[in-house]
Structures are given as structure tokens and as C-alpha cells.
N, C-alpha and C positions, 0 to 999 in steps of 0.2 A: 500545377508546379509540387513540388514536394515540401516536404515538412523542411529536411533538410536545403534545402532551395532559400526556402522564405529565411533562414536562422542563419544563412551565409548574408544573404541580402540585408538583413537586421544588423548584422552586426558590421559589415561592414559601412551601411550608412552613421553605424552611432561613433564608429571608429573617424568619420572623416570629421565627424560634426567634434563629437569632440575636439581634434585635430584647427579646425577653422576656429571654437571654441580659445583655446592659447595661443592662436598666435593672433587675435584678436587685442586679448588679453595683454600678450607681451609690448605689443605695438601700442597699448596707452600707458604701461608705468614704463618711461625713457628711465635714467637715473636722474635725469637734467628734473625731472618733474616732482621730483621728490620735495617734500616739506624741509628747509635748513632748518636746525633749531636756529631757535633766537640766543644772539648775542651780545654780550655789555664790554665796556672800555674799562678794562684795569691796570691801575696804575702801578707803578713798581714792579713787576712783572717779568720783563724783556730784557733779554740780554742787548748788551751795546749791538747797535747796526740792524736790531729784529725788533725793533717797534712799529705798531700799525702807524700813527702816530703822534704829534703833539709833544714833542722832546725840548720845550723849553727854548729861552732866547736864544741867537747863534745857529740856531738848526730849522730846518725847510720842508718838514715831516717824515716820512715814513725812512724809516732806514737810517736815521740820523743821531741814534739815543748814543752819548758817546760813551757812556759807561753803564757794565750789569746792571739790572735792579733801578735805574734813574727813577728816582718818587715823578716827576713829572715829565713823563714817555706812559703812551699806553699800550694796551698791546689788547686783542677782540681776545677773548674768552666763551667759553660757553656761558646763558645767563646764568645769575645765579654759585658759582665758582667764586670769582676772584677771592671773596674775603675770606677763604679755606686755604687759599695758593702761599703756600709757607716758603720765605726767601730765606738766604743768608743776612737779610737788612731785613725783616720780620713778614708779616701776609702783605699779601694783596690788597689794595683800596679802591673805591666805586672816585673816587675823588684825589685830584693831583697834593705829591707826598714832596717831604722838601725830602734834599738824597742828600 
């Protein structure tokens, strides 16, 4: 064999090896496998009908808030951000508030 044949063979092997490694790594990291960020319940930040749950008496749950920023209705937000959310009625709260 000539050195040119050996070089071409080595390059072909390297290319196939890299391709196989990339294909395997892509199949191992599917979008659904990514860790989801931690979430917390934040009261008083949802818009009417957009809450995730707990909208007070006379409501059943998700999507039942009657008014914007209803104090006893919560929405999931990324952990650690709730009390920094500013609304026209004040800041978000980790506990239910009076509306």
C-alpha cells in the first residue's frame, strides 16, 4: 500500500467514527429529556382566565380567575421570580392575597 492509500483510509475511518459519535449523541439528548426549570406558585400575577389554579370561592380551578391580578389566583412562574414581578396592583406573592 502507498502512503496516500493509507492516509485516505485513515481519513475515511475518522470521518465515519465522528459521524457515528454525533448520531449517537443527538439521539441521547432529545428536547424532552432536558431538565425543566423549577417552578413556584405566584399569587396575584395572572390575567383573568389565565390562572393555573386556586381562584377562590365560586371557581373550579385553572382558567377561572374573574379579574386581572386576582389575589387568590396563582400562576406558575420560574422559582425565585415571583416576588419580583410588578403588576398594577403591586408585587407578586408566594401566598394568597386579598383581591
